[in-house]
N, C-alpha and C positions, 0 to 999 in steps of 0.2 A: 257478516261471515268472518271477517278478520278477528272480531272479538271472540268468536267461538273456537277458532283454530289456533289462537296465539299460544296456548299451552300444549299443543300437540307434540312438539319436539320434546318437551319436558316429560310428558306422559310416556312417550315412546322410550326415552332414556331410562325412566324409572322402571318400566316393564322389562327392558333389557337387563338392568342390574338385578332385578328380582329373579329373572330367568337364569342368569349366570349364577346367582347365589343358590338357587334351587338345584342347578346342575352340579355345582361344587359340593352341595350337601350329599348328593347321591354318590359322587365319585371320591369324596374325601372321607376315609374311614375315621379320621380323628373326630369328625362330627358325630359319627355313630358311636365311637368309643371316646367320650370326652376325657380329656386329660385332668386327673384329679388334682394335681399340683399340691400334694401333701395336705389337702383339706379333708381329713378323715374325721368321721363322727363315730368314734369307737368302732364297733363291729356290727355287721359284716363290712368288709372293705376290699377283699381280694377281687371279686368279679362284679360286685354290685354293692351299693351302700344301703344303709338302713331305710332311707327314704324311698328306695325302689322296691322294697319287699312287697308292699301292698299291690303294686302294679303286677308283680310276678304272680301273686295269688289270683288276681283277676284273669291273667292270661291262662293260668292252669285250668280255669273253669270255662274258658272260651277258645281263643285262637290256638292255644298250645295243648288242647285237651287230649289229642292223640298221643303226645309225648308224656303228659301227666298220667294217662292211663297205663302206659308201660312202667312208669315209676311206681304207680300204685300196685301194679301186678308184682313188680320186683320186691317191694317192701312186704306185701302180703305173703309172698313166698318165704321171705326171711322170717317173718313173724310166726308163720305156721311151723317152721322147723328151726328154732333159734340156735340149737346146739350144732346144727349142721353148718350154720353160716357165721356164728360168732367165733372170734379167735379163741383158742384154748387158753386157759390160765397157765397151764404147765409150759414153761419155756422150752423144755425138751421137745414137746409135741409141736410147739409153734415153729421151731427152727429145724425140725426133722426133715423137711422137704421144701421144695419151692413154694413160697407162701405169699405170692402176690395177690392171691384171691382176697386176702383180708383187707388190703388197701383198696383193691379194685371195686369191692362192693360197698365201701363206706361212703363214697361220694353220692351215690343214688339215695342211700338212706338219709344222709345229712340234708340234701336239698328237699327231700320229701317232708322232713320235719319243718323246714322253713315255709313250705307251701301249705302244709296242713298242721298248724300249731295246736289244734285241738286233739290231735291223735296222740294221747299221752303214752300209749303203749309203744308207739314208734320212737318217741323221744326218749323213753326209758331204755329202750333197746340200744339207741344210739349212744347214750351215756354209758351203758354197760359195755358197749363195743369199745369206746374210748378207754374205759378203765382197764379192760383186758389188754389192750395194746400197750397202754402206759405201764402195765405191770411187767412187761417183757424186759429182761436185761439187754436184749439185743434183737433187732429185726433182721439180722443177717441169717442166712442159711448155714447150718452147722458144717455141712460138707463143702461149702463154697464161701469161706470167709473173705475171699479176695474179691467177691462180686457184690457191688453195692446196689445192683438193680432191684432186688427184692426190698431192700431198705428204702430205695427211692419210691417204690410203689406205696409203701406204708407211710413214708414221710409226706408225700404230696397229698395223700388222702387225709392223713391225720391233721395236717395244717389247714386243709380246706374245710374239714369238718369242724375244727376249732373255730375257724372264722365264721362259718354258717351258724354254729350252735352256741356261740359265746354267751349270748344272753340267757341261755337255758342252764348255764353252768353256775355252780356256787363259786364263791371267791377262792376257796381251797382248791377246787377242781381247775379253775382257771390258772392258778399258779403252778399246780403240779403238772398239768398238761403242757404249759409253756416250757417248763423245764425239759420235758421230753422232746419238744420241738427244737429247743436250743441245743440239746445234747446231740440229737441226730444230725442237725444242720452243721454243727461244728465238726462232727466226724466226716461228713460228706465233703466239707471244705478242705479238711486235711488231706483226704484221699484224692481229691481232684488234682493234686500236684504230682501224684505218683502213679495213678491208674491210667489205663488206656483211654478212658472216656474223657480225660482232660485234654488229650491231644490227638485223638483219632477222630477226624472230622467226618461228618455226614453218616456216621454209624448210629444205629438206633439207640445204643446205650447213652450217647452223649446228650441228646435232648431230654431223654427220660430222667437221667440223674441231675442234669442242670435245672430242669423244671422243678424238681423236688427241692433242690437247694434254694431256688428263687422263692418258692412258696414259703418255705421256712424263714427266709430272710425278710420277706415282706411282713409276716406276722410279727417277727421280732422288732422290725422297724416301727411298726405301729404301737408296740409296747414301750418304745423309748430306748431300746438297746441299740443305739444308732451305730456304735463303732463296730460291733460284731456284724450287724446287718450290712454295714457299708462294705466291709471286707468280703463278705459272702456274695453280695450283689455284684460287686465289681468283678469277682472271679467268674461268676456266671456270664456276665455280659462279655467279658474278655474272651471266653470260649465260644459262646454262641454267635456273637457278631462276626467272628471269623468264619464260622460255618456258613452263615448266611451270605457272606461275600463270596465264598467258594461256590455256593449253590447257584450263583449267576452263570457259572460255566456250564451248568446242566440246562441246555436250551430246550429240551423237549418235555420238561415238567416231570420227569421220571425220578425214581429212586432206585439205585443199583441193586439194593437188597431184595427187590421184588415187591409185589402188591401187598402180601401179608405183612412182611416186616416194614414196608412203607407205611402201612396204617399204624404200626407201632411208633415209628418216627413222628408222623404228623400228629398223632394223638397229643404228644407233648410239645412239638414244635408250634402248633397252632395256639396252644395255651400260652406258650412263651410269648408269641407275637401279640396276643391279646393283652397280656399283663404288662409288657414293656410299653405298649401304647398307652394303656390306662394310667400307669403309675409314673412313667418317665418320659412320655411324649416321644418315644422312638417308633417311627412309622415304617413298617415294612410291607404295607398292603399294595404298593405299586411294584413289588419285586417281580421281575420277568418270569422267574420259575413259578411263582405262585399263580400267575395268569395262565400258565400252561398246565398246571397240575390237574385240572379237571379232566383233561384228555387222558391222563394216566389212570384215572379211575373209571372213566366212561369207555375207553377203548380196550379195556382188559377184562370186561365182564362177559361171560359166556351167555348165549341165549337162555332166557329164563330168569336171569338176575340172581342166580344162586351160587354160581362158582366164578372164579377168576382164573386168569393165567397163573399157573403155579410155578413160575420160574424162580430158582433159588430156593432156600429153605422156606417152606410154606405149609399152610393148611389148605383147605379147599377154597377159602375166600379171603377173609380179613381177620386179623387177630383182634383189632379194636375198631369199633364203629362199623362202617364208615359214615353212618348217617351224620354224626357230629361234625366230621371233617367236611362233608358236602354242604351242610347248612352254613358252616363257617365260610366256605368259599363263595357261596351265593350271597351271603349278607355283606361280606367285607371286600370281596374282589369282583365277582361277575355281575351281580345285581340283575340277573335276567330270568330267574326262576328255574333254571336247569339243574342247579344243585339240589334244590328242594324236590324237584321231580325225580331225580335219580335216587335220592334218599327214600322217597316214597315208594318207588318201584322195589327197591331192595327190602324195605320194611314189609311190604305186602307179600313178597315172595320168599321170605325167610324159611329155611328148612326147619320143620318142627321136630323131626326125628331122623336119625341116620346121618350119613356123611354130609358135612357142611353145617351141622348144627353148631351155633355159638357155644363155646366152652363155658362151663359153670363159673369159672374164675374171671371171665372176660366179657360176658354178654351185657353186663350193666355198667361197665367201667366208664363209658362216655355219655351216659344218659343225662347227667347234670349239665355238661357243657352243651349237649345237643339242645336241651331246654333253654339254656341261657342265650344261645346263638341263633336260634330259629327266628326267622323274620317272616311273619305271616302275611305281610304286605306283598311279598314276592310270590305270586301265584305260580303253582307248578306248571312249567312250560318245557316240553321236551326240546332237545336241540333240533335245529332245522332239518338235519339229515336223518332223524330218527325213523326207523322202519326200512331204511335202505342200507344193505350191506356195504360197508366202506373198508377200504384198505388204509391202514395207518402205519407209518414208520416212525419209531422212536429212535432218532439218530444218535442220541447219547447212550441209550440202553442197548442198542443193537438188536431191537426186537421189532418184528412186523406182526400185526394182527389184522384179521379180516372177519367181519360179521359180528362184531361185538354189540352188546346191549340191545338184543332183539328179543321178541317173544319166542318161547320154545315151541316152534311149530315145524311141520314137515317142510323140508327144503330151506331151513334156516341154519346154515353151517357156521362153524367157527374154526378158524385156522390160525395158528401162531407159528412163528419161526424165530429162533434166537441164534445170532452169530455176531458177537461184538467184542469189545476190548474188556479185559479183566477190570472189574470195578466201574465199568462204564467209560465212555470216551473222556469225560472231564477229568476224572481221577487219574486214569491211565496217562493222559497227556500232561497233567500237572506233575506226576512223578517222573515221567520219561523226558519231559522238556525242561525240567528243573524250574518250574514256575512258582511264584510266591515264595521266593527264597527266604524271606524274613520269617516264614511260618513253617514251611514244609521241608522235611529232611527225608524224602523218599517214602517208601511204603510204610515206614513206622508210624506215619501220621494218618494212615487209613487202615481199614480192616475189612477185607473181602472174604472173611471166613465163612459167611453164610451163603456164598455163591456155590455153584456146582460146576463140575467139569462137563459143560453142556453146549460147547460151541457147535453150531450146525444142528441143533435139536429142533424138534417140531412137536405140535399137538394137533389133533383133528377131532372135531365134535360135530358130525353130520346130524341134522335135526336137533342140535343142541345136546345130543347124547355123547358123553365123554367116551370116545372109542380108543384113541391113542392119547394117553395122559402123561403128565409128569409124575414122578415117584414121590413127591412131597418131601417132608422133612426127614431125611435119612442120612446114612453114611455118604461121604463125598467120593463115591466110586463112579468111574466112567460108565460101567455097565448098568447103573441105576438111572441112566439118562438115555434118551432116544438118539443115540449116536453110535459111532464105530470104535472098535478096538482092533489092533493089528498084531500079527504073529509072524515070526518069532520076536520076542521082546529084545531090545538092544540095551536096556538098562534095568536096574532093580525094579521089579514089577510086583504089584499086589496080587496079581492072578496070572502068574507065569503059566504058559508061554505067551499070554496075551498082554499087550501093553496099551494103556489108555492115554488120556490127555495128561499133559505135564503138571496140571494142578492137582492131580489125584495124590492123596497122602495115605499110606497104609497104616500109619501109627497114630493118626489124629482123627478126631471127630469133625475137624474143620478143614476147609479148603487150604491147600498150600498156595501161597501167593507172594511171600516176601522176598524169596531168594531164588537164585539160579534161573533155570529155564521158566519156572512158574511165573516169575515176576514179569516176563515179557509175553505171556500168553494172550492171544487175541484171535478172534474170528472176524469175518467181514460180510455184510450183506452187499452182494454185488449188484443185484437188480430186484426190483419189486414194482409190479404194475397190475392193474385190473382193467380188462377191456371186454365189454359185452358179457359181463358175468363170468368170464374166465380169468383166473388169477395165476400169475407167474411170479415165482420167487426163486432167486439163486443166491446161495451163500458159499463162501470159501472158508474152510476150517483148518487148513494146513498149519497155520500159526499156533494151533493148540496142541501140536504133537512134537515129539522129540525129533530134531533135525537128523539124528543118526538113523532114523527109519528111512531116510532118503525118499520121502514123499514129495513129489513135485506139486501135486494138487490133491485136495479132497474137496470136491465140488458136489454140493447137494442142490437138486432142482425140484421144486414143488410146482405142480400144475393142477389147479382145481378146475376140472373140465365141466363139472356139474355139481350142484350143491351136495350131492351124495356120491361123488366120484372124484377121488384124488389120486393123481399119478405122482410117484416119487422116483427120481432117478439119481443114483449116486455114481459119481465118476471118481475113480482112484487112478491117478497118474503117477507112475513110479519113475525115479531116476534110474539110469542104466545100471548102476551098481547097488541098487536097493536090495537088502536081504529079505524083504517081505515075501511071504508065501500065501497068506490068507488074511481076510478081513471078516469081522463078525459084527453084525448090527443088532440092536435091541429096540423093542417096541413094547411099551408098558401100558398097563391098565390097573389102577390101584383099587378098583371096585370089584371087578369080576374076573375070574380066570379065563384064559384062552383055551380053546379046544382045537385039535388038529383036523385038517381036511385035505383032500387031494382030488383034483379033477383032471383027467387026461394027462397024468404025469406032472401037472403043475401043482406044487404044494401050497398049502395055505393054512390059515387059522381063522377062528371066528369067536365072537362073544355073543351070548344070548341076552337080549333085552326084551322088556315087555312089549315093545312095539315091533319086534322083529330081530333078525340076525344081521350082525355087522361083520363083514368078511374082509380078509386081505389075502392076496396072492403075490407070488414073486417069481422072478427068473433073472438070469444074467443076460448079457447082450448076445450070447450064443443060443439062447432059448432053453438053457438048462436050468432046472429048478431043484435046489437042494432041500432035503427034508430038514425041518427046523427042530429046535428044542423048545418045548413049551413047559414052563416051570413057574414056580413062585419063590420069592425070597423073603424070609422073615428078618426083620431088623433086630439088631441086638437090643438088650434091655437098656432103657434110658432114653429111647426115642419115643416121641408122642404117637407114632403110627406103627401098626403091626408089620407092614411090609408092602410088597407089590407083586403083581403077576406080569409075566413077560413072554414074548416070543423072541427067540435068538436064532438068527439066520446067518450061516457062515458061507462066504463066497471065496473060492480059490482064485488067486490073483494071477493075471498074465502080464507080462512086461511088454509094452510100457503102460497100456491102458486097459482097465476093466470097468465095466458098468454093471450095476445091479438095479433092477427095475421092480417097483412095488406098486400094487394097485389096491386101494382102500375103497370099499363099496358099502353103501348104505342099504337098508332093507328094501327100498323101493326100486332099486336098480337090479336088473337081470342081465348080467354080463354073459354074452354068448361066445365071444372069441377074444383072445388076448395074445398078440404076437409082437415080437421084437426083432429088429434087424439093425445092423450098424456097421460102421467102419471107423477109422481113426479120428475122423472129424465130426461125424454126424450119426445120430441115433434116431431110428424111426420106430414109433410105437403105434400099433393099430388096435383099437378097442371098439368092439361092436356090442351094443346092448339091444334089448328088444325094441327100443324106441329110437335110438340114436347111433350114429357111427362117428368115431373120432380118429383122425389121423394126426399124429403129433410128430413133427420134425424138429429135433433138438440138436443145435450146434453146440458142442461141449468144449471146443478148442479154446485155449486161453491165449492164443497168439494174436488175437484181435484181427485176424484176417477176414472174418465174416461180420457183417454189420447187423446180423439178425441173431438173437438168442434162440428164439423158438417160433415156429409157425404151427398153428392148429387149424385144421379144417374140420369143422363140426357141422354135419349135415349141409355140406356145400358152402357154408359160411367160413371165410378165411379170416383168421385173427393173427396178427403179427406182433411180436414183441421184439423190438429192435433196440438200438443203443440208447434211445430215449428212456428206456426202462432203467438205465444205469443209475445207481445211487452215487451222487457226488457229495462227498462230505467236505466241508470247509473247516479249517482250523479256527478255534475260538481264541481270541486274544486275551491276555491277562487283564484283569480289571485294573484300570488306571488308579493310582493313588490309593491302593487298597488298604495300606496301613493308616492313612489319614481318614479314610471312611470309617474305620472302626474307632479311631480316636475321637472323631467328631460325635459318634453315637454315644461313646462313653462319657462325653461331657454333659449329657442330658441328666444323668442321675444324681450327680453331686449337689446341684442346687436344691433338689427335693430333700436331701438329708440336711442341708443347711437350713432350709425353711423349717423343718421339723425341730431342729435344735433350738431355733429361736422361739418356736411355739412352746416347747417344753419349758425352757427357762423363763419365758414370760408368764407361764401359768403358775410357777412355783415361787416367783420373786415375792419378797416381803413375807415369806413363810418360814417356819422352822425347818422344813425339809429342803430348803434351798441349797445349803452347803452339801448335803448328801447327793442331791441330784446333780449339782455342778461337778462334784468329784467323779461321779459315774460317767458323765459325758466327756470329761477331760482326761479320762484314765490313761489314754495312750499318748498324751502329749508329754513333752519334757517335764520332769518332776518339779523342777524349780519354777518353770513357767506356769505350771498348773497351780501351784500354791499361790503364786503372785496373782494369777488370773482369778482364782477363787476369792482371795482377799479383796481384790479390786471390785469384783462383782458383788461381793457381800457388802462392801462399804457403800457402793452405789445403792444397793437395795435398802440398807438401813437409812441412808440419807433421804431416799424417797419416802420411806415410812415416816420419818420425822417431819417431813414437810407438810404432812397432813393431806387432806383431800383437796384436790385442785379440780379444775374443769376437766371434763372427760377428754376433750381434744388435747389438752396439755398432757394428760396422763398417757394418752396414746403415743404422743411424740416422745415422751421420756421413755416409754417402753421400748421404742425402736432404738433410742440412744443406749438403753440398757443392754439390749441384746447385741448391739454392734461392738460392745466391749469384749465379746467372747473371742478368744484366739481361734485361728483356723485349725481346729483339731484334725480335720480331714486331710489337710496338707501333710501334717506329721504322720498320719496313718499311711498315706500314700508313699512317703519316703521309706518307712519301715517295710511296708508291704512289697515295694519294688525290690528291696534287698532280698526278702524271702523268696519272691518269685524268681529272681535271677539265680539264686542258689539252687532252688528246686529244679529249675529248668536245666541247669548245668548238670546236676546229678542225674536227671532223667535221660539226658543225652548220653551219659556214660554207662547207663544201665544196659544189661543185655536185653534183647527183645523178650517181652513177656510171652509165655506160652499161651497159645490160643485157648487151651483147655481152661486156663485161669481167667480168660477174658470174656468168654461167651458161653456160660452155662445156663443161659436164659431158656425158659420154657421147658426145661427138662426136669424129670423127677429124680432127686438125688437119694431117695430113701434107701435104695438097694445098690447104690454104686459107691465104691470106696475110692477116695482120692486122698492124695497126700495133703495134709493140712498146711496152709500157708503160714509162714512164721509171723506175718503181720496180722493174722486174724486176731481180733480183740473184741471184747465187749464194748458196746457204745454207751454203757451206763455204769454207774457204780459210785460216782461222787454225788454228794447231796448239796442241794441249794443251787439256785440259778447262777450265782457268782462262780461257783466251782465248776458247774457243768459247762459253761462257756469258756472255761479257762483254756481248753484245748485250742480254740480259735485265737484266744488272746496270745498264747505262747507263740503262735505262728506270726504274730505281728512283730515279734522280736523287739519289744520296747526298750528304751534306753535304760529303764530301771534295772534290767538284767545286768548291766555293767556294775551297778552298785552292789547287787547281790554277789557277783563274782568277787568284787573287791573285799566285801565283808567276810566272805568265805575264806579268802587267802589270809586276811589279817587274823581271823579266828584260829585258823590252823597254826599260824606262827605262835599266837598267844598260848594255845594248848600245849604245844611242844616245849615252850619256854617254862611254863608252869610245871610240866611233867619232869623236866630236867631239874627244876628247883626241888621238887619232891624227892627225886632220887639222890640228890647231892646234899643240899643244905638241911631240909626238913627231916630227912631220914636219920640224921645224926642228933636232931633236937630231942631233948628229954620230954618236952611238953606234948602230951597227946592232944591237947586242945588245938594247937597250931596245925598238927597233922590232919585232924578232923576238918578243920576250917579249909585247908587246901583241898582235901578230898571232895568236900561239898562244892567248892568252886569248879574243880575238874569235872564233876558230874554235871553241874549246870552247863558248863562250857560244852560238854559232849552233846547235851540236848540241843543247844544252839547250833552246834556243828551239823547234827543230823537234820535239823530244820532247814538250815541254809543249803545243805547238800540237796535236800528234796526240792527246795524252791529252784535251785540252779538247774537241777536235772529236768524239771518241768519246763523251764523257760529256755533250755538248751543254751545256757549262758557260758 
């Protein structure tokens, strides 16, 4: 017995070690995304290597067949109408309007060619696609030269396609397309110092543009242009790593720009996280925000999986994906199958026609990353609470949702409510509490322009049918949101005599947020709870209005009594000296117009839907019901949506308290009576339907004297919402050692470049191209040190050549000795780059705030809109040859050689004037024409030298 059990402890220990390793394999994304460590085998290299291509092709025919089918459908659509999808040759046509479609569709075409190499028609189309894009002098939009976002869409796609299709390109095509990538990347690098996306954190432009620059940098790095790529990569990491630190403050996984623009941000953010792990071993997959982000996608989907909460600038659902982002979360973060499940539900229920259909320019944009990130071993598993309506509160975003991600069935409601801080709690508190002082200088480092004046707004979709909706991507007016305006106005107003929320701006397409009262705008979710199928939400919105209105409270109460019966109660509490006389509220539906109705002097409105009529009625706390205005609003040209339909109800205010009551009714509910009674502290609402009776007792006082918010008696069942429903927000502390965290992550990428430098020099030693390669690698080092280093390296190389062949092991050892002789060129680059960065940041601090019109023209059509051209608008092409094309980036490095250029320029100017003086004094009197001609020739030659020096000095800003 002893003989057989002697090894048991060892076996147990081995099993424990194996189990731990297996667990760590599942939890550690670096195992899933192996660190390449500069071991590149030509191309492809960005997302996968040459050795992985065959495995991808097998997956396309098996486990990834459903994604491959969508790729095939996309490419077949392009092939069937090539002129509709190929970029135009004419630069005027290419830049005439927002042109992200050309970059967005290229990724799907490129990976299709990798998966199906026998499809010559697709490969030829891809090459034609690249030729047409390379032929453009600029990827910018003519009427928005200040906005690099369309250039970023083109650059990231062009670099990705170059990586995927490299082996299908001729040598000439490889070199020419590399020039285009270098040119565009250098331009992006330069503008990153002066554009908002370089310092406005957590805004969708930032990851979009940084990801494009990173893709270009990695391609250039793989081609051996290490110094350019080093500068560009460091700039990207310096920007994005700060954003990722700040994202730790967002504890609920949300993005303040909403679901649609959130998908814009994560489209690039997730690619960035993948690439920095693969190429630089920077791991962000344990980030707390990332672990919560699935909730932001799951809890915002309306029943039926076709629409989402449309808070802030939005379409009906997502701009990009979200299948790609969901499979990313599942593979690298959650590992439970829920991401794959939600992606599958969205894929199955996609709208084929009408509102919610993916746009032509965005529908295929993330197919290649979805294919690469999908993990078929994670079987689709819905979240544990799927099928049960749940209340969810996003504490940073200030949003409450109920009933998300359910089948679109009878009695499956969706309810949302928004009342939060401008930019979300994290950004608002960073600005107002002066957090992260090393990086943040107030609102200039953030951009809330895509938000709306929507504090205390709500939406309601009984049976999954959008009844009260957001007004989508439109002008930032208060009345285009489901909120209140007041009269008479006490300050300059867009719609006098009515005054809206303080973030409304009459002269801009974007929300006002940087200055004055707008900078302090905030709402608050006071309470949110669900009990026995009844939902109670209370919000306070007084902080979103001008204090001169003398509003003491603007309280909004939502009570979902039945899946098809919503009660809304607004409390307006005035100060004694308030000038206000009336309030007017708005309720929107972007799909269908409202129609008026009235029953027993109670006014209402309704919409028609194929499953019935959805109605609303209203009265104030005296029982009076005012006739409403039912209208439609067309948006100005330049917005992606036509407009909205709305009901406008005006309530005359009494001092100090006025309450307005609204009832929203689904088609299955037959309301037989609706009564309201109230006093200064309590409001009683009685609703009787054909099947149920509801008595609602609402305590609306803010003095805290009552421990109960509301009591509902539904068919003799008593439901109480007391102080336990109160939302208690706790402050989030600043991330400790935040500067050091970024610096530590920045330390990861330099060794990769050093390793590549050694590999390059080791490959070319003992060859004729050695000196040329060494000169290119050492270009930004001190000139004298560079010459000495090249001579020393060349001498070592020749010495090794003369020694003849030795044993392989000895040659390897000498090879390492050889590459160790290289000076630290990256240290010199960092010194120069630090000077440039400090100078650029100082200038940026002194600059006036950039007009939002110049910062956020994304997703709009510029063809018919006239804007003032920015003085910095410039072509990103024009110089020939890779060495000249990347000169823009080199000039930013401010190398020491600029000092010599300046010195020679000064000396030459002196010599020129001395010789000119000689000509005017001595030689003018000379009888010999030969001497005068000789001096004229020297002066002419010297003038040419002067022009050349002046040009060089101008480019290097010496």
